[in-house]
C-alpha positions, 0 to 999 in steps of 0.5 A: 609396233605393238600399239599399231597391232593392237589398234587393228583388233577393234577393227578386225572384230567390226569388220568380221561382225559386219561379215557375218551379220551381212551374211546372216541377213542375206539367208534371212532375205532369201527365206522372206522372199520365199514365204512371201511369194509362195507360202503366204499366197498358198495359205492364203489362198486356202483360206488358212491365213490373212497376215497383216504386215506385224505377222509377217514381220513376226514370222520372218523375225521367228526365223531370224531368231533361230537362225542366229542361234543355232548358227552363233551355237554351231559356229556358222558366224565364226569367220576367221576363227573356224577353218572355211569348210567348217564354217559352211558346213555349220550353216549347212546344219543350222540351215537345215535344222531351221528350215525343218522347224519353219516347215512344221510351223507352216504345216501347223498354220495349214493344219496339214502337211504343207507342200515340201518343194518350196523349202527344199527350193529355199534350202537349196538356194541358202546353201548356194549362196552360203557357199559363196559368201564363206569362200568370199568372207575367206579371201576377205580375211586372208587379204587384210588379216595375214597369220599371226607371226608366233614364237613358240616357248617350249619345255622339256616336252616335245614340240613336234604335236604342237606344231603340227596342231599349228600347222593345220591353221596355217590361214591363222598362224605361223610359228617364226621361231621356237626357243627353249625356256632353258635359254632363260626368260630374258632371252626369251623376253629379248626375242619377244621384243622382235616383230611377233604377233604373239607368244605361245607357252608350250609346257614351261616351269610355273615361275617362268611361265609368270614371269612371261605373262606379266611381260606379254601383258605389259606389253600388249603382246597376246599369249596362246597358253596351254593350260595344266590341270590346275589351271583347268580347276581354278577356272571353276572356282568362286571369287570371294570378298571375305577381307580386303584380297581376292580369294578364289574358292574351288569346290570339290563337289562341281553339281549342286542339289538342284543342277543334279536334279534338273540334269536327271530329269533331262537325261530321263526325258530325252532318253524316253523321246529318242527311245521312241524315235530311234526304236525303228532304226534299233529294231533293224540294226539288231537283225541285221547284226544277228544275220550277219554271223549270227552273233550276239546282238548286243555287247555288254563291258563293264565300264566305270561311272561316277566315284568309279562304280562299275556298270555294264554299258550296252552297245550294238556289237560292232566287233568280232565275237571273239575281238578280244579272246586273248582277255587283253583290254585295248582300244580300237584303233584306225582301220582295226580289223576287228571291226566287222562290215556292219560294225564299221558302219554303225560306228560311223553314223553312231547307231552302235551307242543307241542301247545306251539309253538304257543305261541312262534311264537306269542312272548309270550314266547321263546324256551329258558327261566324260565318256566311261572308260573300262577298268584296266585302262583307267588303272594304265591311265592312272600310272602315268596320270593320276588326275585321271580319277578327277574326272569321275566326279560325275556320272559318266555320259554318251556324250561329252566336252571331250568328244564335241571339242576334241577327237576320239583320238585326242590324247588321254591327257588333252581328254582329262582337260577338256573333261575337267573343263566341263565339270568345273564350269558345268551348268544346265546351259552348257548341258542343252548346249553340248547336245546340240553341238552333239548333233553336229559332230555326228557327221563329222568322220574324224570324230569316229576315228580310232586311235594310233598305236603311238597314241595309246602310249603317248601320255603326258610327263609329270607336270612342272610343279 
């Protein structure tokens, strides 16, 4: 049974790859049609361009490279991996960016502003095709690849949260049975010999986890494992060959001197560009906030950055003036009554974050990094999670790994693991990729939700040693 399932994996990957490439090819064909039938004749008639065949290939080829890059970055090609609406939204955003770049390119060829209607028509046709194609691929995926049957192995930690997460992806997974590790690894192994596609290891002691990992590996049974803090730290280790045995080296300082210099230069350049671009929006926002209740426009609050250094973060005020008149620091909750109508809007579109560009120029923050927390909240978290201080080995960021791959209301422990994954796997390209992905999540409403009251106190239990 295991061999049959294993043999299906390459076929599955090939089918998904072909579906993704076919959809991409149709998007390129649509653009090529608009270029050859509308834009090129228009430019040629004006005497601006006179292309040979190879030049057309270059124009369409450049569009192909850009669309492939952005769809691969945003997840538009991840059929079956992401939810259908996420795939479609990723394709919409990719097409928006690439068509905007293409329009600028065409305008440069014309040496003036080109007609915008053809590119908008092209975009409309592509979006319509994308919607139909995503739905078609999803139906094909569901028909050919049924949800994986999972065996969930758990320990002392409650399983309601992880069951809820898997229930949101019923197109991919179905938890067929849950078994407590207290029943013994032999009982788990005996159960796993039945008809399961994968095993989920949810917060069980390390020695049990190691045995079950070897068991599953030997039987080609895939494993979904929720990592502990130490697992995340090992991700960033360097493999050495000093003797005749593998050695993993984990460094305390994750960024080299060269990386810190390049990161700082990117921060300064991008902050200056954004400040110039966003200046009109910032001015309008400041006026509206002042007119609404006459209170201060900016909100200054003490936050912590690298090495727990304190600084004043700047934000457009989105709450009432006396939001914390009792002096108690608290996170914003969902439907928080303290948030003004103006504040609710600027938080939804992230305009309230724009003054932090000055914090970036000053050097208190970076564009990408763990979100800066308040000292009082850090103290609260550290009491339950001493490892929380690890995330302050780098500068705090305007956006970050946890914001891209998590939500505002993701639990503090899961955010910590995401932030550590960023620190331990840092590259300049990772920063650039996260900047691009941040543009996408700005349009996802769940990324700005407040926390539930139960999540504020939900901390991780002491890790199994």
